[in-house]
N, C-alpha and C positions, 0 to 999 in steps of 0.2 A: 460685309461689315455691317455693323449696329451704330455705333458711335465711334468718334476717333477725336484728337484732341492733339494740336501740334503746340509746340513751344518754341518761342525765339529767347535766346539770352545774349545777357549784355557781353562782349566779348572783350571790349577794352583791357587792357591789364592795370591801365593806369589809373582807371576812374576806380570810382569810390563803389561805382554799381557792379562792378565786374562779378561774373555767375548769376547776376538777379536776371529775376524774367521780364524779358522787354515786351512779351507780344504771345499771346494764346488765342489759337482758333480752333473753334470746336465746330464739329459739324454731326449732323443726324441722315445716317442713311446715305453719305456722301453729297449731301446738300444743305442748303439753310445754314451756312455759315454766322458764326457770332466771333464776332474780333473782338478783343480785349488789348488794350494797348496801355502799358502802365511809365509812368514819368516821375522820377525824382529829382530834386531842387533841393538844396542844403542850405539853410537860414543862418545864420550868427556861428556856426560852428557846430551848432547845438542840436540843430531841431532838421527833421528829414520833413518834407513834405513831398508827400507821394500821391498821384494824381490818375485814378483809373478811369479810359475810357472805354466804353463799350457799345460798339456798333453792331446794329442787328441786321439780318439778312436784308430787309424792307428799309435801311437807313436812319432807322432811329437812333441816336444815340441818348448816352446814361455816362455822367462823369460824376465821380466818388473820389472827395479828398479829405486825406488823412494826414494829420501832421504829430511826429512822433519823436521824443527826445531821445535824442541819440546814445544819455547815458544810462538811463534808466531802463527805456521802452516802452515807457508810457503813453499813452495816445494824450497829447493837450489840444487836439481841434479837429472836428470831424465836421464837415460839408456833405449831406446825401444831394442825390439827384435832385431833389426838388428846390436846393438851395439853402435848405433848412442846416443852422450852425448850431455847435454845440461844443462850448468849452470847458478843459477837467483842469482842476486845480489839487496838487497834491500836498502834502507836508514834507519834511525832510526824511521819515522813513517810508514814504512811498505809498503813504497810505492816501486814499482822496476822500479830501476836504469838501471841495465844493464843484458840482455841475451846474453850467448855466447854459438855457438854451435858447435860441434866437438872440443874442448879445444885442445891445446897443438898438433894440427896437422894441417897440411896444406891447411886444408879446414876451418881451425877457423874464425868464423866471428860473430861480435859483434851487437846487434843494441842498443845504449843508451838512455837514457832518462834522462833529467837535469829537475828539479824543480826550480821555482825561485818565490818571491813576488815581484809584480811590483813595478813599480817607485814609483805610489802612494799611496801604501799601501792598495789598493783596489783590490782583485782579487790576480791569481797568472798565470804565465808564465812558460807552458811546451815544452821542447824544444827536439825533437825527432831526434836520427841522426842514419840514414841509414848503413847499410855495405859497402857502398864506401864513406862515410862521408859527404852526402845530408843533410841539417836539415831543418827539418820542424817545425814551431815555432805554439803553441797553446794558445789565450790570452782569460783567464774568467774575468768573473765579480763579484762581492762579493756574487754572489748565486752559482756558479759555473758551469756557463752557458758558454758555448762557444762563444764569441763574435767574434773573429779576427783568423783567420788561415795565417800564412803566409809561405812562401817556398824563400829558399836562391837560390839566381840564379845563374847561371855559366856562366861566363865572357868566358872561354877557357875549352879545356879538349882534350885531346889528350894522348891516352895510359893510363897507371896508373897517370901520372899529371892531376892535376884539380885545377884551378885559380876561386875562386868562388866570385860572388858580393855582394851585399846588399841585405838584405832579400826585398822580396815584395808580396805585400797582396794579396793574392789570395779567401778572401772569407769575408764576415763581416755579421752579423745576430744580429738583434734586436727583442726586447722583449716587451710586453705591461703587466703592474701594474699586470698581473695575472701570468705570468711566460710565455705565449704563443710567441711563435718566429711570428712576423707579419712581418718581412721582412729579406731577405739574398741577401744580394749584391755578386756575384761571378765575380772574375776577371780574366783575362787572359794577357798574355805581348807575343807578336808579336815581330818577328825580329826585329832591329835595322834598319832604313832608311838612307838616306845619311848623315841626320843632328845629327846620331850617338841615337836617342832618339827612343824608343819601342813605340808601338803602342798599346795601352789599350782597350780591350774587359770588358765591364760591364754590366753583365745580372741581370737583380735586378727583384726579385720575388716577390710578395705581397701575405698574407695570411689574409683570414676571418675565422672567428668561431661559430659555432652555439652556440644555447645557450644551446647545452651538451657537451661544450668546444670542440666539434671536427672541423676540418679543413673544411670546406664547399665551400671554393672559393679560387680561386689562380690565379692572374693574371700575366703573364711574362712580359719582359721588352719592349716585340713587342705591347702589351696591348691585348694580346690573353686571354683569360678568361677560365680556368678550373673549372666545376664544381664539386667537389664529396660532398654529400649529404647523409646521413645517419640517418634514423630516427629508434631511438631504439624502438620505440613503436609497429609500423606497422613493422618493420624489413626489410626496404626496402632502399637500396642503389642506388642512381642515381649516375654516373657519365655521362662525355663527355663535350661538348664545348658549351659554351655559342652561342644560334642562330643556331646551326648545330643540327646533330644526338645525341641520347643519350641513355644511358644503365641503364634500370631497373631492379634491382637484388632482390627478394625476397628471405630473409635468412631465415634458419631455427633454433631454438633455441642453436645449436652449430655453429652457422656461416656459415654453408654450404648454396650454392643455392640451390634453388625449382624449381625458374623459372628466367628466365630471357629474358627482352622485348627490343628490340632495336626500339627505335620510330624514327622516321624523325623531322625533323625540326618545323612541322606543329602537331605537337603530336601524327599522324596516328603511328600505329602498323605495323613495318616492317617486323618482325623478332620474334619468340616466341620458345621458348626451355625451358623444363620441365627437372627435375633429380628426382629420387625416391631413399631413404635410407631404409635399414633394421637396425633391433633393436639396429645395433652395430654402425649404423653411416656410414654403408658403402654403397658408391653407387651400387644400383641394375640396375638401369634403365635410360635411356637418351634416352628423345625425342626431337630430331632437330626441324631446323624451318619447314620441309618438312615434319612433322608428321612419321617420319623416325624413329624407337624405334632398339635400342642395351641393351640388356641386359648382368648383369655380376655374375660369381658365384663365391665364396671364398673358400678357406680351414679353419681351425681351426686358424691358424696363418695371416689371412685377405690377404693372397695371390690369384690375379684373378687365378682359374683354369679352367673356361670355358668361353667363351666369346658368345653371339648369337646374328650374324648382322643382321639387316633389312631385306637380302635377305636370312635368315633362316641357312646363314654359320658359322659353328660352330668352334670355335680355340677352342684347348685345350695346355692347360700346364701343365708339372710335374715337380715337382722339389727335391732336395734333402730332402731325409727322417730323417737324422740325425740332420737337425736345422730347426730354424724357421726363418731362412734368406732367402732372394727372391733368390734361386742358381737354375734356370730351368736347368732341365734334358731330359727334352722330348717336342718337339713343334709338335703339331698337328694341323693341316686341312683339312676340308673336308675327314676327315679318313685318311690323308696321313701323314705319318712321314716328317715333314721338317728339322728335324737335332735334336743330341743328345749331350749331356753334362756329363763328370762325374768328378768328385771334389775331393779334399782329404781332410783331418781333417781340413785343415789351410783356407777351399774355397778357394782354386786354382783352377785352370780349368786344370785338367789331360789328357782329353781324349777327342775329339770335332769330330762328326762324322756328315755328310752332304752327302746325296744318299750314293753312294759306297766309299765313300774317308773319311778316318780317318787319323787324326793326333795325335801324342802322346806328349806330354810337361813333360819334366824332371824337377825338382828344385833342387837347391843346396843348403845344408842347409834349414834356414826358410825363405830365400827371397822372396817377393811378386811376381816375375817374371820369367819366365823359363831358365836356362840357355841352354837349348838344345829342339829341335822339331823335330821331326822326321815327314816329309812331308807324304802325300800318297805315294810318287812315291818311298821313300824309304831314298831321301835326309836328310840329317841332317844339320840343321843352328843352331850355336851357340853363344849365347849371351854372352855379360860379363858387368857388372854393376858397377857404384860406390853408395855405401849405403851411402855416409856422403850428396850425391846430390840428396835425394831422387831418388834412384836408378836408378839415369839417364844412359841410353844407350851409355857405352862406345866405345864397338867393336861389329860386326856381321859379322859372318862368316860361306860359305855358300857355294854351287857348283858354284855359279855365279862370286863367288869373296870375297874381304873382306871390309869393311865399318868401318873406324874411326871416333871415337867425340872425340871432347875437349870443355870443358864449364869452365867459369869462376868458380874457385872455392869457392868464396862466394854466386855469386848469381844463381850459375847452371843455366847460362844462355849458350844457345850455343854459340861457338866461331869458332870452323870449324868441317869440317866433308870432310872425303878424300874418295876416292873410286878408281879403278883401270877405270874409265872413267874421272872423274873430281874432282875437290878439290873446296871447298866453305868455306873461310873466312868471319866471322863477325866481328863487333865495334859497340857499342850500347853507346848510350847518359847516364850521370849521373841516369838520371831519367828512364833509362832500356831500352829505347825506340831503336828500330834497327836505326845506325845511316850510316850504310857504311857495302854495303857488298861486296866482289870481288870474282870473278869465274875465277878458273885456269881449261883453255881447252886442251883437248888430243894434240892439233895441238903446243901447248907453249903459246896459247895467252892469254892476262890476261885481263879481261872485268871487271867493277866496277859499281857500281852502288850506292849512298847516299842519305838522307834522312835529312830535317830537323824541328823541332817541335816549337811550342811556349810555355812557361813553364809549361802549364796544359797539352801539350799532343797533340796538334792538329797538324796535319801534314800541312806545310808551303811552303814546295820544294821539289823536287825529281827530280835527275839526274841518266837518265837511263845508262846503260850500252853502248849505243851510243853515251853520251854525250848531248844527248836531254834534256833540261833543263824544269821542268814542274812546275807554281808558284800558289799558292793556296792565295787567300786574302778574307778576311773575312770583313763582317759589323760588327756595334757597337755592334751586339748581340751574334756575334758569330754563325752567318751562313755564308756559303759560297757563295761569293759573286762574283769573278771571277776565273776563269783559266787561265793560259797563259801557250803557249808553242811555241815559234819562234816568228812566226805572225798571230797565231791565239789565239782568244781571246774567251772564253765563258763567260756571263755575266747572272744573275742570277736575277729573283725578284721572291717575296712571294705573299702569301695572305695573310687574316686576320689568315687562322688556321697553317700558315709556311710551307705551301705546295708550292713546284716551281712551281707558275704560268704564267712564263714567261723565255724563253732561247735563248738568243740571242747571234748566232755565228759569229763571223767576223774574214777574212782574208785578213790580210795588207800586203801582198807579194807578188813579182811576180812586184814590181816597178809600179803598177795601183791601180787606186782607189778601196780601200775595198769592196769584196764581202761579203755576208755572208747570213744565214737564221735566221727566227726570228719563235718560238715555243711557242704558245699559249696554254696552259692547262686549264680544267675546271674539276671541282670533285665533287662528289655528296654528299649527307648530311653524307655517312661515309668514306669518303677519295679515292672513287675509281675514276678513270680518265673516264670521261663521252664523254667527246672530246679534242680534238688535232687539231689543226691549225696550215698548216706550210704556212710560208711566205718567197716572198723575201727579203730581207735587212730589215728594222725597218718596215716601213707602206708598201710595195709594195705588188705586186698581191699576190693572194692566190694560191699556188702549191696544195695544198690537205688540205683536213679536213678527219677526223675519227672520228665516234662518235660510242659509245659502251653501252651496256643494260646488267645489271646482274640480276640474282635472289636473290631468299632471302635466299638463300644458298651462297652468293657471289661469284658466278661462273658465268664468260660471257657467256650470251647467242646468241647478236647478234652486228655484227661489221660491219660498212660498211666505204666505202672510196668513197669520190667525190673529182671530179677537182673544178677548180674555178667557172666553168660554173654551176656546180651543176650535172653535170653526171656522171652517178654510176661506178668507175672504179672497185670496188671491193664489192660486198655483201654478208655477212656470217652469216650462223647461226649455231649454236651448240647447241648441246641435251646430257642431259647426263643419264646414269641409276642409279638406287637405291643408288649404293656406289660412287656416284661421278666422275665416269667413263666416259672421252668422248667417245660415243658409236654414234652419226651419226655429220658430218659435211657436209655442203651444200653452195654452192658461185656460184654467179652470177656477169659477169662485164668481163669487156675488160680488165683487168690485174690479172686473177686470177693465184692464187700460183703455183709452179713448183713442185714437188717432186723428188727423187732421181733419178727417171728415166728421168726426161724431161717433164714431161706431166703436162700441165697444167690441175690442179683440177676441178672438177664441183661437185664433191660427192662422200663422203668418209663415208663407215660405220665399227663399228670396235666390235668386239665380245672379251670377257673375260671368264675364267674359274673362279673357286671359289678360283683360287690361285692368282688372278689379273694377270695371267700371259693373254699375246695377242695371241689369238688361231685364229682370222682371220681379214682380213681388205680387204674389197672389194671398189676399185676405179672406177670410173666413171670419161674419160677425159671430156675434152669441145670438142675433135675432134668427139666424139662416142666410141671412145678405152674404154674396159673394162679390169679390170684384179681382181682374186680372189688370194690372198696372205695367204696361211695357214703356220701357225707356230705348231711345233710337239714339243715334251718335251719327257725326258728320264724318262719311267715308273717307274724306280728306284730313280730317281731325278728329283720331279715334278718341280722344276724350271729352269730346265738345257735344255734351247734350244739347239737341236740338228740337226735340219731339218727346210728349209722354202720352197715352191711350190710356182709356180705360173702360170695359167692357162694360159696367154697370151701369143703367140708364137715369140711375142719380144722380152720375158724374160727369163733369165734363168729358164729351168723346175724345175731344183732342187740345193738347194745351200745346202752343208751339212759343218756344224760348226764343227772345228778342236778341239780338247782339249789335255792338258796333263793330266798326271795322277793326278794331283791337283787338276782339274777342270779349270785350267785357257785357256781362248779362245785365242788360238795361230795361227789361219786360217781360210780359209773358202774355199771351191772347189765347184766350179760352173760347173753345167752340162747344154749344149743346147738341147733343144727339139729334139728329134731321134738321137740324136750322144751321145753315151756311155761314151767318151772320156771327162774329164774334160776340160774345156774352159777356165778356171782360176784359179790358186792357189795362194793364200797369205800365208806367216806364218811370224809370228812375234817371236823375240827371247826373252829372259829374261829379257830384258832392255824395252821391250814394245817398241822395232824400229824393221822396217820392215826388214826383214833379206832376204827373196828373192819372188819375185812375177814372174810369169810367167800365158803369154794370148795369145790363139791363135788367129789370126786376119783374121779369116773366118769363115764361116758357111755352116753346111752342107746343100745344096740344098732343098729346099721345095718349 
């Protein structure tokens, strides 16, 4: 027996609760019982309050209260397991007109809905008011279809003071005779110009339907045609852009893909992948474009317990035995344990083990987040939350200090957080977007950054902490047209697929004639950049040109950079293993890239283990120098890098990585060849700042 649920009903024939569930006991594999008791109390003869008490196998208790109107069945009041209340109010037609959360507290917030008949008597108008008083209005036709959406503009907003303007149309919808939506116009309003007029953006999308009544074609405001065709007989769905690559998906009777073809614009198959399912419609085998197979094994609750990769790698996952939820308790790959987790009866993580490190979480009452965490080094971190704001973190205290957080009491938006290092304050627009951010530095300085947005939320300008203003301009379709910062302007042009095809950069500063660059980009049928040309000015001479090639797995395999005369500056080739990891890099040309040691690269090879750990890099430089770098990992923590070695005599022979007891990297120690003393030591403190660095500026004679 996998799982079992027993029900007890109220058998008192004279009771109003006769036949209702009184108790429910659930168990998995015959153990770990979860009990839910229900009690009903009738108030004033019109309201029924039901209390559901759930007791876990480890004695944790959860109470949820619901008050329901006996005449309409509408929920009037709710109290969740954390004590948060919500009150609902309806009109005489049973429509929700107000929802208030945390009533009679400082966190009280309400959302209101007003219903009215349209002035012409056809259709009705619904006006929604959010917790900050901002309004959105929906207009319907006689068929109860939304035909217009309007949002109230905000003329001025400062702190809790807000001056509102008229409603602005944000969306209009049009329908045909059979009720299908054939056109949607989306509008946006940018900031006011010198004439105090707002620029309107209007994006029109037109839809067409097939004989089955399904949308098969949409055309946006720029003329781009998107195809979405589904044949319910052959069960083939086709998506893509007209004249470009498209995706054909064959579906099974459950609507899940069994074969996916990626076709080029000429119809040739570029990529093919397939999927197999078991009798429970669970994915058991996936074959990708390179014919690589990945297999999956499930348990009785449809959870993946074993994954067999195309390189025969095996990953296993164990789950909590007392529930059907996806709560992993142990993760294993290549017969090595990567981590362990333990949970309590409310599915909260109590213990986490990674390698040799274990952290323990303690919860106060039935809250979803821990109030104390003991790290592997023994240090304790305490946390305080505000249940009324979805358990937002209000204070964190630990060995490194204390951090406090303040939130908007109606929207739960973060207003301020303060630590021993610095403090940050935030202000928001009426629509909830970040409008201003102020940084209070340890030295007493105050830095501020601010942003402005369109009515629909498009970013229009940004002033950074140095006072530099960046402005964004849009075309009539809502695409970014130009970025401006000081004397620098960046202008964008688009192709038929709405991808950036040309970028013009111009700097008019310095009192000289403007200088600039132009970048032209070409794409293949699937939106991959295949060529980039960089020029001086608008139609000036070519500086360099880059071309790229991709394989059927969409991984770059070749890239070449040439100058104006066609001379090769950099010719690069890339190879990958069966798990799409880069294993070989080859470069030719006069401008080879440099690695962290300043070597100009000619060739590199990469080796990995079954855990995706990088274990070796062999590097060949253009001047003939070679080095093999090996990476060693902790046997008890198989993904923790502890040691790096180099074979080249000019590089440190050994680099030891230093960790604290919590597994955080705090520094490294380098040792030169034939010299046991450390050549350099770097340490980082808890704030991720460089605390100290020492380095010997000499080498042992060789």
